[in-house]
C-alpha positions in Angstrom: 0.5 7.5 0.3 -0.2 6.8 -3.4 1.0 8.7 -6.1 1.3 9.0 -9.9 5.1 10.4 -10.6 6.5 6.9 -12.0 3.6 7.5 -14.8 4.2 10.9 -15.1 7.7 10.7 -15.4 7.8 7.9 -18.1 5.0 9.5 -20.0 7.6 12.2 -20.5 10.4 10.2 -21.1 12.5 10.6 -18.2 14.9 8.2 -16.2 14.9 8.9 -12.5 17.8 10.6 -12.5 16.4 12.8 -15.1 13.9 13.8 -12.9 16.2 13.5 -9.8 18.4 16.2 -11.4 15.2 18.6 -12.3 14.4 18.6 -8.5 17.7 18.5 -7.0 17.4 15.2 -5.3 18.9 12.2 -5.3 17.5 9.3 -7.4 16.8 7.0 -4.6 14.6 9.8 -3.0 12.7 9.5 -6.7 12.4 5.7 -6.6 11.5 5.9 -2.9 8.8 8.0 -3.5 7.3 6.4 -6.3 7.5 3.1 -4.6 5.4 4.4 -1.7 8.4 4.1 0.7 8.7 7.8 1.4 6.4 10.7 1.3 8.3 13.5 0.0 8.1 17.2 2.4 5.6 19.3 1.2 7.8 21.6 -0.6 9.5 18.7 -2.6 5.5 17.6 -3.4 4.8 21.0 -4.7 8.2 21.1 -6.7 6.9 18.0 -8.3 3.4 19.2 -9.1 4.8 22.6 -10.5 7.1 20.2 -12.8 4.1 18.5 -14.2 1.8 21.3 -14.5 -1.0 19.3 -12.4 -2.5 20.0 -8.8 -0.5 18.3 -6.0 -3.6 16.3 -5.2 -3.9 14.9 -9.0 -0.4 13.5 -8.3 -0.7 12.3 -4.3 -3.6 11.0 -3.0 -4.9 8.7 -0.4 -7.0 5.4 -1.4 
């Protein structure tokens, strides 16, 4: 699954650690999501969407 997490995060000037702290996950989890090595759980995907104020389908999508 593709995603816009890195673009949204860097657009706010946040490090992976900053985003991880806000979502209460590890920095490694954020790295894995951004690189496409890990698809977040549905609750985590919704938390990311809420944090960035965007619909989930605008952040996570298939090609």
